C-alpha positions in Angstrom: 18.1 6.5 23.0 15.0 7.3 25.0 11.8 7.1 23.2 13.2 5.3 20.3 11.0 2.1 20.7 8.0 4.5 21.0 8.7 5.3 17.4 9.1 1.9 16.0 5.4 1.2 15.5 4.9 4.4 13.8 7.7 3.7 11.6 6.6 0.4 10.7 3.1 1.4 9.8 4.2 4.5 7.9 7.0 2.8 5.9 6.0 -0.9 5.6 2.1 -0.9 5.7 1.1 2.5 4.1 3.9 1.9 1.2 2.4 -1.5 0.6 5.7 -3.2 1.4 4.0 -5.5 3.9 0.3 -6.3 4.9 -0.9 -6.3 8.2 -0.9 -10.0 8.7 2.8 -10.1 7.2 3.9 -7.5 9.7 2.3 -9.4 12.5 3.9 -12.5 11.5 7.4 -11.0 11.1 7.3 -9.3 14.7 5.4 -12.0 16.5 4.7 -15.4 15.3 8.2 -15.8 13.7 10.5 -14.5 16.5 8.4 -16.9 19.0 9.2 -19.9 16.7 12.7 -19.1 16.2 13.4 -18.6 19.9 10.9 -21.8 20.7 8.8 -19.9 23.0 5.2 -19.4 23.4 3.3 -16.8 22.0 2.9 -15.2 18.7 -0.3 -17.0 17.8 -4.1 -16.4 18.8 -4.8 -19.8 19.7 -6.9 -21.1 22.7 -4.7 -21.9 25.6 -1.5 -19.9 24.3 -0.5 -16.5 26.0 -2.7 -13.6 25.1 0.1 -11.4 24.0 -1.5 -8.9 21.3 -2.1 -5.4 20.9 -5.2 -3.6 19.3 -4.1 -1.0 16.6 -6.3 1.4 15.0 -4.4 2.3 12.0 -6.7 5.4 11.4 -6.0 7.2 14.7 -3.6 9.9 14.6 -1.2 10.0 17.9 1.5 11.9 19.0 4.5 10.7 21.2 6.2 12.9 24.0 8.9 10.9 25.3 
């Protein structure tokens, strides 16, 4: 399914954040911190000395994906 993963963030923001199902911190925890803990791998935190695995998102920016 080419392009599917490009739509996942849009779906998460549209359905989970905008419809108040999750807050931004809850979403980040569920897709970053929790999986890292489950898999017992570093990451998913914003701590000194840990991998810098983060993305900056502007929820007010409109964008189009052209796969």
